[in-house]
PLY file of the C-alpha trace (Angstrom):
ply
format ascii 1.0
element vertex 194
property float x
property float y
property float z
element edge 193
property int vertex1
property int vertex2
end_header
-145.85 3.96 -184.59
-149.32 3.03 -185.71
-151.59 0.39 -184.20
-154.91 -0.55 -185.77
-154.69 2.55 -187.98
-154.11 4.89 -185.03
-151.12 6.96 -184.01
-149.89 5.25 -180.83
-147.06 4.67 -178.43
-146.42 1.16 -177.12
-145.29 0.80 -173.52
-144.07 -2.18 -171.56
-143.46 -2.33 -167.83
-141.53 -5.30 -166.49
-141.47 -5.00 -162.67
-141.02 -1.29 -163.29
-142.69 2.01 -164.12
-142.84 3.21 -167.72
-143.63 6.93 -167.94
-143.49 9.79 -170.41
-144.31 13.34 -169.33
-144.40 16.86 -170.64
-144.13 20.14 -168.74
-146.90 22.60 -169.60
-148.55 25.62 -168.06
-152.30 25.98 -168.46
-154.09 28.41 -166.17
-157.24 27.16 -164.40
-159.50 29.35 -166.58
-158.15 27.62 -169.70
-158.24 23.98 -168.57
-161.16 22.66 -170.59
-161.13 18.91 -171.21
-158.57 16.15 -171.51
-158.97 13.74 -174.41
-157.13 10.43 -174.46
-157.29 6.85 -175.68
-155.67 3.57 -174.79
-155.69 -0.13 -175.50
-154.94 -2.73 -172.84
-154.49 -6.42 -173.77
-154.58 -7.79 -170.21
-154.97 -6.80 -166.59
-152.26 -7.02 -163.94
-153.01 -10.02 -161.75
-153.10 -9.10 -158.08
-153.10 -5.32 -158.67
-155.07 -3.33 -156.09
-154.88 0.45 -156.32
-155.70 0.89 -152.63
-152.85 -1.35 -151.45
-149.37 0.14 -151.05
-147.85 -3.20 -152.09
-150.05 -3.73 -155.18
-150.77 -0.19 -156.47
-150.19 -0.94 -160.18
-152.20 -0.18 -163.32
-151.73 -1.04 -166.99
-152.55 2.57 -167.98
-152.70 5.95 -166.26
-153.14 9.48 -167.57
-151.35 11.79 -165.13
-152.15 15.50 -164.62
-149.99 17.54 -162.19
-151.17 20.84 -160.67
-149.80 23.84 -158.80
-151.36 24.92 -155.55
-150.85 26.33 -152.07
-148.11 24.17 -150.55
-148.70 25.71 -147.13
-151.72 23.37 -146.99
-149.40 20.30 -147.11
-149.48 18.05 -144.08
-146.10 17.47 -142.44
-145.93 14.07 -144.15
-146.58 15.56 -147.61
-144.04 18.34 -146.99
-141.45 15.65 -146.17
-142.41 13.65 -149.28
-142.04 16.78 -151.41
-138.59 17.45 -149.91
-137.59 13.82 -150.54
-138.79 14.15 -154.14
-136.66 17.28 -154.59
-133.62 15.52 -153.11
-134.02 12.43 -155.32
-135.20 14.02 -158.58
-134.41 17.73 -158.35
-138.14 18.51 -158.54
-140.73 19.07 -155.85
-143.78 16.86 -155.69
-146.72 18.60 -157.42
-149.28 20.20 -155.14
-151.85 17.75 -156.50
-151.84 14.93 -159.05
-154.99 13.67 -160.72
-154.85 10.34 -162.55
-157.30 8.58 -164.83
-156.81 4.82 -164.42
-157.91 1.32 -165.41
-158.58 -0.63 -162.23
-159.02 -4.37 -161.89
-162.28 -4.29 -159.97
-163.53 -0.91 -158.77
-166.53 0.69 -160.47
-165.87 3.43 -163.05
-166.34 6.81 -161.40
-164.75 5.69 -158.13
-162.21 8.15 -156.71
-159.23 6.50 -155.00
-156.62 8.14 -152.83
-153.04 6.94 -153.23
-151.87 4.71 -150.38
-148.66 6.83 -150.28
-150.04 10.38 -150.24
-153.46 12.01 -150.30
-152.07 14.52 -152.83
-152.54 11.87 -155.54
-156.12 10.97 -156.43
-157.16 8.46 -159.08
-160.44 8.38 -160.96
-161.36 4.95 -162.27
-162.49 5.33 -165.88
-162.30 1.65 -166.81
-162.55 -1.53 -164.77
-162.38 -5.26 -165.25
-161.68 -7.36 -168.32
-164.75 -6.68 -170.50
-163.10 -4.09 -172.80
-159.60 -5.57 -172.99
-157.99 -5.52 -176.44
-160.12 -2.62 -177.74
-159.23 1.00 -178.38
-161.17 3.11 -175.88
-161.60 6.90 -176.21
-162.35 9.30 -173.35
-163.04 12.99 -172.82
-163.09 14.37 -169.29
-163.75 17.82 -167.76
-160.51 18.48 -165.86
-161.75 21.14 -163.42
-164.92 19.19 -162.55
-162.93 15.99 -161.99
-160.35 17.83 -159.88
-163.06 19.38 -157.67
-164.70 15.98 -157.26
-161.41 14.31 -156.34
-159.89 17.01 -154.12
-162.84 19.11 -152.93
-161.30 22.36 -154.19
-160.69 24.16 -157.48
-157.52 23.32 -159.42
-154.48 25.53 -159.78
-152.53 25.72 -163.01
-151.89 22.46 -164.84
-148.09 22.08 -164.94
-147.55 18.54 -166.21
-149.17 15.86 -168.39
-148.03 12.25 -168.49
-148.77 8.65 -169.34
-147.75 5.88 -166.96
-147.83 2.09 -166.99
-146.56 0.41 -163.85
-145.94 -3.07 -162.47
-143.22 -2.32 -159.91
-145.30 -3.37 -156.89
-146.73 -6.61 -158.29
-143.44 -7.56 -160.00
-145.29 -8.43 -163.19
-145.13 -7.52 -166.88
-147.77 -5.68 -168.89
-147.97 -3.98 -172.28
-150.35 -1.22 -173.37
-150.83 1.37 -176.11
-151.71 5.06 -175.76
-153.06 7.45 -178.34
-152.24 11.18 -178.13
-153.30 13.00 -174.96
-154.80 16.42 -175.66
-155.60 19.01 -173.02
-157.40 22.34 -173.10
-159.81 24.31 -175.20
-159.56 24.13 -178.99
-157.13 27.10 -179.13
-154.89 25.64 -176.40
-153.94 22.07 -177.29
-150.77 20.85 -175.60
-150.47 17.16 -176.11
-148.29 14.18 -175.52
-147.83 12.51 -178.86
-146.59 8.99 -179.38
-143.15 10.31 -180.25
-140.87 12.55 -178.23
-140.81 15.98 -179.86
0 1
1 2
2 3
3 4
4 5
5 6
6 7
7 8
8 9
9 10
10 11
11 12
12 13
13 14
14 15
15 16
16 17
17 18
18 19
19 20
20 21
21 22
22 23
23 24
24 25
25 26
26 27
27 28
28 29
29 30
30 31
31 32
32 33
33 34
34 35
35 36
36 37
37 38
38 39
39 40
40 41
41 42
42 43
43 44
44 45
45 46
46 47
47 48
48 49
49 50
50 51
51 52
52 53
53 54
54 55
55 56
56 57
57 58
58 59
59 60
60 61
61 62
62 63
63 64
64 65
65 66
66 67
67 68
68 69
69 70
70 71
71 72
72 73
73 74
74 75
75 76
76 77
77 78
78 79
79 80
80 81
81 82
82 83
83 84
84 85
85 86
86 87
87 88
88 89
89 90
90 91
91 92
92 93
93 94
94 95
95 96
96 97
97 98
98 99
99 100
100 101
101 102
102 103
103 104
104 105
105 106
106 107
107 108
108 109
109 110
110 111
111 112
112 113
113 114
114 115
115 116
116 117
117 118
118 119
119 120
120 121
121 122
122 123
123 124
124 125
125 126
126 127
127 128
128 129
129 130
130 131
131 132
132 133
133 134
134 135
135 136
136 137
137 138
138 139
139 140
140 141
141 142
142 143
143 144
144 145
145 146
146 147
147 148
148 149
149 150
150 151
151 152
152 153
153 154
154 155
155 156
156 157
157 158
158 159
159 160
160 161
161 162
162 163
163 164
164 165
165 166
166 167
167 168
168 169
169 170
170 171
171 172
172 173
173 174
174 175
175 176
176 177
177 178
178 179
179 180
180 181
181 182
182 183
183 184
184 185
185 186
186 187
187 188
188 189
189 190
190 191
191 192
192 193
């Protein structure tokens, strides 16, 4: 679909998680930048990304990475095994998310209340820019090092995610295409399943 002259996908989460993802393989030397855009009409009342019971966001860009699973804590190893049992897939070694947070300052790095293998970088906060298309370009390797304190492995998944399952609320948002890599390597999630 198109929104405001842009190619876009509309998502709605009603006490749920709305997610689209794509499996990729981009080696660390080829990571480059991630480019994405979104439009959010309203925030999720009561959302708090540091609270297990309120960890919701109207928009998230999700990047999943390979890595040395022998570094997993016992808890993360058990979570990965549970993930494999429930979904048929292991939990990624590390997941980096770009998020819109209700109140934390852009640039803040948050650790998931469920596992330290998910880190979130706040790129937008508060209500000031609601209802506008916002465009971003981020250096993946630099952001990964900042969030996890180590260099990234291969990028193995890209996704978009809107969630309201914890706050039991409803939110709508729009995403533009997500593009990753150097100009010659451009996997993307487009607003239509291809």
